[in-house]
C-alpha positions as CSV (number, residue, x, y, z in Angstrom):
1,M,5.7,43.1,-24.6
2,S,5.8,45.7,-21.8
3,N,5.1,49.4,-21.8
4,I,8.4,51.3,-21.2
5,T,8.2,55.0,-20.2
6,L,11.1,57.4,-19.9
7,Y,10.4,60.4,-17.7
8,H,12.8,63.3,-18.6
9,F,12.9,67.0,-19.2
10,E,14.5,69.1,-21.9
11,G,18.0,70.4,-21.0
12,C,18.8,67.5,-18.7
13,P,22.2,66.1,-19.8
14,A,21.6,62.6,-18.4
15,C,18.2,62.5,-20.1
16,G,19.8,63.4,-23.4
17,H,22.3,60.6,-23.0
18,A,19.5,58.1,-22.2
19,K,17.5,59.2,-25.3
20,E,20.6,59.0,-27.5
21,W,21.5,55.6,-26.2
22,I,18.0,54.3,-27.1
23,K,18.5,55.5,-30.7
24,E,22.0,54.0,-30.8
25,L,20.7,50.7,-29.4
26,Y,17.9,50.5,-32.0
27,Q,20.6,51.0,-34.7
28,E,23.2,48.6,-33.2
29,K,20.8,45.9,-32.1
30,P,17.7,45.7,-34.5
31,E,16.0,43.2,-32.3
32,L,15.5,46.0,-29.7
33,K,13.4,48.1,-32.1
34,D,10.3,46.4,-30.9
35,A,10.8,47.7,-27.4
36,K,9.0,51.0,-27.8
37,V,9.7,53.7,-25.3
38,E,7.2,56.5,-24.5
39,L,8.9,59.7,-23.7
40,V,7.2,62.0,-21.1
41,D,8.7,65.4,-20.5
42,V,7.8,66.1,-16.9
43,H,7.9,69.9,-17.4
44,K,5.7,70.0,-20.5
45,T,3.1,67.5,-19.6
46,P,-0.1,69.1,-18.1
47,N,-1.2,67.6,-14.8
48,F,1.8,65.3,-14.8
49,K,1.5,62.3,-12.5
50,A,3.8,59.3,-12.6
51,P,2.7,55.8,-11.5
52,A,5.1,56.1,-8.5
53,P,7.1,58.9,-6.9
54,F,10.5,59.8,-8.2
55,Y,13.0,62.6,-7.5
56,Y,15.6,62.4,-10.3
57,V,15.5,62.1,-14.1
58,P,15.9,60.2,-16.2
59,T,13.5,57.7,-14.7
60,F,12.4,54.5,-16.5
61,F,9.2,52.6,-15.7
62,V,8.3,49.2,-17.2
63,D,4.6,48.4,-16.9
64,G,4.2,51.0,-14.2
65,K,7.0,49.8,-12.0
66,K,10.1,52.0,-11.5
67,V,13.2,50.2,-12.8
68,L,15.8,53.0,-12.9
69,E,16.0,56.5,-11.4
70,G,18.8,59.0,-12.0
71,A,22.2,57.8,-13.0
72,V,22.0,55.8,-16.3
73,T,24.4,53.9,-18.5
74,K,24.0,52.6,-22.0
75,E,24.2,49.1,-20.6
76,K,21.4,49.8,-18.2
77,V,19.3,51.2,-21.0
78,E,19.8,48.0,-23.0
79,E,18.8,45.9,-20.0
80,I,15.6,48.0,-19.7
81,L,14.8,47.6,-23.4
82,R,15.4,43.8,-23.2
83,Q,13.2,43.7,-20.1
84,G,10.4,45.4,-22.1
85,L,10.7,42.8,-24.8
86,N,10.8,39.7,-22.5
87,A,7.8,40.5,-20.4
């Protein structure tokens, strides 16, 4: 299983959607609950440093590799969760 990290910040509408879709997908597809996502608020994390540069949030990393930056859909979030399970 892979490490999934979601970089976000409070008040970001797209980040809010991404977090809500994670919750919905855990409810709708119980097999995805094992894909744990670490949430990192880039504004509230002291000495914040990502594994690679990014400019937009939400940004997802799987095992330290950037897999999505910026625009996000529920379908893309599901793909990322599945990717985390299948690694």
